[in-house]
Every structure is written in C-alpha cells, then in structure tokens.
N, C-alpha and C positions, 0 to 999 in steps of 0.2 A: 503494501499499500504505500504510494507518496506520502515522504514524509514521516514515514513511523517505521522503528526498528524493534526488533525482539533482541532482546541484550542480555545474558546473563552473568551476574557480580556477586560474590560473596553467598554463593551459594542457592542461589533464587534467581528467577526471568523475570524479565517486567519488559514496560515497552516507553522507548524512546523518541519524542517528538522530533522529529529534527525542521518540520514547518507546521504552519497551522494547516491541517488537512482537512476537506469538506465533510470526507468519512467519519471525522471525530464530533462532526456536529450535525443535529439532529433539532426537527420542532418538538415541545414542550408537549405539542398535542397528542405525540405518539409515546408518552409517559402519562401523562392527567387525561384518562378518558374519560367521556360525560362530566366535564368538570373544567374550570377554566382558572382555578386557582392553587394557590401554591399551598401545604399542609401547613398547617400553622404549629405541629407537632410532630419532629423528625429528629431521623439522625443519617452524619455521612459516615461512612469507614472508606477509608482509603490505606492502602499500604506503598511508602515509597520509598525511595531512596534517592537522596539529594548530597552533594558532592560540596556546593557553595550557594553559598545567594550574596549577591553584592549588599556593600549598604544600601546603594540608594535604586536597589532593585526588589521588585515587587513582582511574584511566577503565580498565577494563576492555576490551581487546581481543577475548578468546573467554575461556570460563566453561565446567568439565565441570561439573556441580552434581549429588549423588543426591537425587534427590527427594524419596524418604520421608522423610530427616534433615535435607535445606538445608542437607548437608555440601561443602563447596569440594572437590573432589576434583583439579584442576588450571587453574591461571588462568593466563594472560597481563595480566599488566595496567603499566600507564604510570602512572609518578609524575612529577615535576620531574626532571629530567636524571637518571632512571633508569628501568631497564626487570625486571623482574620476572617470575619463572618458578616459581609457587607448585603445591607437588605436595602430596598426601596421603602419606604414608610410613607404616608400622610404624609408627613412633615418634613419629607427631604431625604435625604439617605443616611441610614444609622451603622455605624459599625461596633460590632462587638470583637473586641483583639484579647484574646492569652500570650502572658508575655513568660518570658526565660523560656520559651520552647524550644531545647536543642531537635534540633531535626539536621541541619545541616553539618553532620559527623561522618560522612561516607557509610553508613552503617544503614541497614534496613530498617524500616518501624511502621508499626499499625496504629493510625489514631480511629477513635471514636468518639466524634463531636454529637452531640445531641441536646435539642432545643424544643422545650415548652414552657410557656407563659412567658413568663419573665426573665428565666433561668436558664443558661447556658452551661454543662457540662461539656472536659476535653478530658478523656482516657487517651495516655499512650501510652503503648505495650505493657496493658492490662496493669499498668502503674498506679499511684497515685491521683486521684481526680481532679480536677481544677475546676471549680466554678464561678462560674459571673453571672451576675444580678443586674437586673439593667431596670430604666427608668417605665417604658412601655414595653408592656407585652409583645412578642411579635405578631405582626401586622395578620388576621385571617383573611382580609380580602384582596391580599397578593394578587393579582391578574397577570395568566398567563400566557392570555389572549394574543396571539402575534408574535408567540416570542421565542426562541431559541436553544437550547444547550450548546456550550462550547464547551470540551475535553482537553483541559491543560491551557488553556489561552482565552482572552477575553475577549475574540475574533480575531480574526487574518494574527497577525503577528504581534498585537497587542500582550505581553505578560504573559509569554510563549514559557513554558514551565519546562528546566533544562534538565529536570531528574530524571529519574526511573518510575514507572509507575506500574504495579503490581494489581493492585486491586482498588476500585471505586466505585461504591455503592447505595444510592439513595435507599432509607426507609422510610416511609411512612408513618407517624402515629407509633411511634416504637422508639424506646432506647435502648440501640442496640451493643450496648456494654456487657451484657448477662449474657448475648447470644458470643461474644467473642471470651472474654474472658470465665474463669481461667483458661488459659493457653499453654500447653506443654512448650512451643516458643512463638509467645509473645509476642516479639518481633517481627512475626508472618504470620499472627491470627488470620485464619482462613476464616470468613464468611460466603462469599461469592467470586473466586476465583477462576479463568478460564482453564480448563483442564490443557490446554498448549502451554500453557506457565506453571503448571504443578511440574510438568514432567521434567526430570532431567536427560541429558545425553547418559548412554552406558559406559561406565566405566571399562577403560580397554583393560585386557590382561594380558599378562606376557611382552611380547614387543609390538603388538598392536598398538597402534597409533589413532589417538581420537580425533573424527575426522567435524564433530560437530563444532565450528564454531564459536566463540561465546558473543561473537556478534555479526548479525548477519544482515543483508536486504535483499529483497524479493519484489517479484513484480505481481502486482494484485488483476485480475481478471475480475470485470464487473457485470454486472446483467444482472435478470430477473431468475433465468434458470442454472443450472449448476453444467458447469464447462464439462468434459470428458476428466478423471481421472484415474490414472494408471502409473504403471512405476515412470514411466517418462515425464508424467506431471509430478511427479511425487516433488514436494516441498512448496509446490505452489498454492498461494493464496487466492481465495474467490472472494468478491463482496458483494452479497444480496443487493441489491440494490430496493427492493420489496419492501423483506422483514427486514433491515437494517442487521445483519448479520458476517461474521468477517467467519472465514473458514480455512483449514490446510488440508491440502491432498497427504495423506498419508499411502499411497501407494496403491491403496484399495477402494478407499472412501472418503468422503469429505467430512475431517472431523473439526467438531463446531470452536470458535476461541471466544470471540465476544458476538456474544446471541443477545437479545433481547426476551427479556423471559415472559412467560404467558400469562396475559394478563387477566385480572379476575373481575372480567366485565360483567358475569353473573350477579354479583354479591350487588346488593341493594340495601340502605338503608331502610334499619325496620324500627328504630327509636332512637333517640337521643337523649342522655342520661345525665341530666345535671348535676352537679354538685356543688357544695357550698365555698371549695374551694379548690386551688388547685391539686390533681389527683393523680399518684405516682404508681396506683398498682389494684389492680380489679379481681378479686376472687370468687370467682362464682362455686358452688355447693349445696348439695341438700339431706334435709332431716329428713328420714323415713316421716310417714304421717303428720309434717308439719309443712314443706312446700322446699321452692326452691328461692335460693337468696343469692346475694351477691353483694359483696363488702367491698368498699371504696378506702383507700388508704389515702388519706387527704393531707396537705400538708398543713391549716389552721388545728389549732388547738380549740377553737370554738366556735363551728358547734362541737368538732371534730370529724373522726370518720365517720361514712355512714354504711346501715345496714338499711338493703333493700331485698323486698320480697315481690315475687312472681303473681301480681293478680289481677285477674282478667283480662291474659294477654298482656300483659306490660310489667317494668321493673317499676316498685311505689316504692318510698321510703316507708321505711321499716321501724326505724329506732338510730338514734344518735350516739355512739360512743365517744367519751372524749380520751382523746390521743393527739399528741405534740409531735407533728413533724413527720406522719406516719410514711413508711416507705412499704410497705408492704403488708399482706394478711397473709395468713396459712390456716386454712381448717386439715385438721383430724380428727382422728377417733381414736380413745384410749379405752378398750372395753365396752363397755355398751354407753358411754355419753360422748357425745361430741363438744369439741372444744375450736376456738378460735385464736392465733397468736398473731400479732402486730409486731 
C-alpha cells in the first residue's frame, strides 16, 4: 500500500506511515451507523513504538476532520512527554492533556484512554492509571456528519505519525482497561491486533538464512474483487475498496490484515436508564421468587448507588444504597443467601 510499511522491531511487528495514505482514511459514517454523533463515553486503545518526538513537533495518532470546513472535531495527539485529546465543543476547541507520559523511548507501549462524563483516564502498559477531571463533560452532541477519520495524521501531511503502530481501537461506551489488564506482556497487551502483525518469521535452524526482512515494501492491488492468490502472488497485498479491508496473499488464500469489524446494526435501543450521578458499572442479577434486578455503581455519595427492579417490561428504581465513589457491584450467593458487594 503506498505510504505504508510493515516493520518488525524489538520482537514485534507494526505499521509505519511514510506518507498520508488515502487508504488510511474513511468516512465516519462507515463506523457510526444510523447515528451521526460521536459517543459521549468511549475508549481508545493504542499500541505504538516511538523513537523521538521533536520539542516543537506534535504527531496525530488519529483525527476526525469535518470535510467541508477542514475543522478538527476530535484528535489524539502525541507531543514530547504529553498526550493530548482534542475535541470541538460548543464553546470552542478543548484539550485534555496528560503530562509526564514517557513514550518516546524506542520501546513498545500500550495505552488505554477512557473518557466518561467529566473524567478521562490514561493507563500505560497496565500501570498506574492517571486521571484528569475537567469542568465541562465531553460533548454529547458532537456531530460526525460529513466528517472523515484519518489514521496517523491530521489530514494529508499535517502531524504525520513517525513511529510504529500495532493496534488502534475505538471502543464506544466502555473502559477498555479491564479488557487489557492484567497482561503477561503489558507493553504489547492485545485487544484487536491484525493477525499478520501477530505472526513473526520462523527462526532459522542450523546454517539456514532468515529470508524475512525486518522491513518490507509492497505493491497493493486495489479493487472490489480479490485478484488471484497463488505462489506467484505470495506476499502481495490487496485492498478491498468496497469493505475497506487489507489482505495478504499467503500463497493459498487472502489473509485479513486490517479489516472492518462487523457492525451490530441489528441492536436497537430498548430503554435509557437514568442514574443520579456518573455510573461506572452495572450488575444484572436474579433473585429467585423475587425478580430481575440491576445494580448501578455511582460516583456521588448522595443518593448513592441504585438498585433497579424489572417491572412491567422496564427497569424501575427500587432502592438507593449509600456508597462513596463506588466503582463496581458484584452479586454472589453463599449457601442459600444472596449478597451484593460494592
């Protein structure tokens, strides 16, 4: 693919951008189906390797740009010892900054950035979580209509990411940290890494010479239908312009490298459950002969966390329980008695 190379360094593979590729850009409507608003609660998961970021240089890991006006709606930007989340709010552009983030050390790192309400958290390599609180919550009406995502740039050559990228995942409505950590290899924790980047060349035995290069250029065939894949086409790339997927020929078949995940278009909104304060967790449980319940772990101590009971086809408030910054609920049974733990 023009402007894209696969590189292996420090025992892992990643992708390097040598130019702003149109193939690494796509309309927001392909990601947000039947909805023109960016989620108010979300997580970014990024695995990257950065050698150096100049003192006056900023590099974009991801940007969302309005095509007509070229306005930056949202951006994840890397600067020396800092990570910025930029967002366009009704009052202008806002910036959430995490300081003293040491990433430009020529090593692999996995970041989990989660945003909910007025809070943003950053976890690097499953270590200590940094938290930022800000005055205004993340906008719930950030329109994505007519906008476009750009991977590794601010559009064209502006803010081009110079390092290696192994995974970049947007997870709406959830904090992805618990899905990554703990990990036996936190620097390379996996949420969604393309299969071709997970594989490594087989180590040679005896006097054999390892033929796989650490760095490779490849020509990419683009089209809606896959070209032939045989031994002659082995290691060639094909970009599916219809479904926006990148495939590698292994000599027998086309193996997906970067592929758009199946969208859950069939999931419909059934009920909006409103809580009295910011909610970190919800636990669904059933008490025999009593009914189905949902417990929400809420930040504020008053009125605290809530217990909701399934009544007439909906969850309705059943009881408030006094808690202080509850993070999670767990329902369990000891003998014949049911218990809840916050």
